[in-house]
C-alpha positions, 0 to 999 in steps of 0.5 A: 489506477490500481486494479483491486480485483487482481490478487497478484497485486497484493504485496502484504497482509499485516496481522492485527497488531496495535500499530500496523506497519508495512515497510516495502523492502523491494522498492527500486530507486527512481521508480514511483509506487502507488499503494492502497489499503483495505482492511478485513474484519473478523468475519472477513468482510473487506473495507472500501479502499483507501485513497491511493498514496504515490511514493517515489524513491530517489536520492535516498529519500522517499516523497509521497503524496495522496492521489486525487 
């Protein structure tokens, strides 16, 4: 499980834009990663965390699945 209380695990803060996108360019082939997302409103209130998304990069392709 991802420790959402540990700020060292924040890998990006995406500014407000019409279609927010994050591309992880620091991945290592053959490893799997778990990503979660939260949002901040204009008063800096943080949302609940999203469902975890597991991504695996192998053979030039990324596969993903939502964690239960």
